[in-house]
C-alpha positions in Angstrom: 68.7 1.2 -138.6 67.8 0.0 -142.1 65.9 2.3 -144.4 64.4 1.7 -147.8 64.2 4.3 -150.5 61.4 3.8 -153.0 60.9 5.9 -156.1 57.3 6.6 -157.2 55.3 8.8 -159.4 52.0 7.7 -157.9 51.4 5.1 -160.6 54.8 3.3 -160.8 56.9 2.4 -157.9 60.5 1.2 -158.0 61.0 -0.5 -154.6 64.3 -0.6 -152.8 64.4 -4.2 -151.5 68.0 -3.9 -150.2 67.8 -0.6 -148.3 70.7 1.1 -146.6 71.9 1.6 -143.0 71.7 5.0 -141.3 71.9 6.0 -137.7 68.4 7.6 -137.7 65.8 9.2 -140.0 67.6 12.6 -140.3 70.8 10.8 -141.5 68.7 8.8 -144.0 67.1 12.0 -145.3 70.5 13.6 -145.6 71.8 10.6 -147.6 68.8 10.7 -149.9 69.2 14.4 -150.6 72.9 13.8 -151.5 71.9 10.9 -153.9 69.2 13.0 -155.6 71.7 15.9 -156.1 74.3 13.5 -157.5 71.7 12.1 -160.0 70.7 15.7 -160.9 74.3 16.8 -161.4 75.1 13.7 -163.4 72.2 14.5 -165.8 70.3 11.4 -164.9 67.1 13.3 -164.0 67.0 15.3 -167.2 64.3 13.0 -168.7 62.2 12.8 -165.5 58.6 13.7 -166.5 56.1 14.7 -163.9 56.4 14.6 -160.1 58.4 11.7 -158.7 59.1 11.2 -155.0 61.6 9.3 -153.0 59.8 7.6 -150.2 61.8 6.6 -147.2 60.5 3.6 -145.3 61.6 1.7 -142.2 62.3 -2.1 -142.3 58.7 -2.8 -141.6 57.5 -0.9 -144.7 56.2 2.1 -142.7 56.5 5.4 -144.6 58.6 7.9 -142.7 59.3 10.7 -145.1 58.9 11.9 -148.8 61.2 14.0 -150.9 60.1 15.5 -154.2 62.4 14.8 -157.2 62.3 17.5 -159.8 64.1 17.4 -163.1 67.1 19.5 -163.7 66.4 23.0 -164.9 
């Protein structure tokens, strides 16, 4: 299945037009958590201000899951 991973703060949305393949939603969530942790450990989330979320959608654009993205502490 193809999943799309959009980033949003409720005002601004960065859409993932390409998406990525995963066997199912739990695998897509697992992949998303890994990417968020890699961004955090690489310091790329240090300047994140406010609440951002990673929204997982299916190929039809239906929202399936949300993950909060908090800056590194």
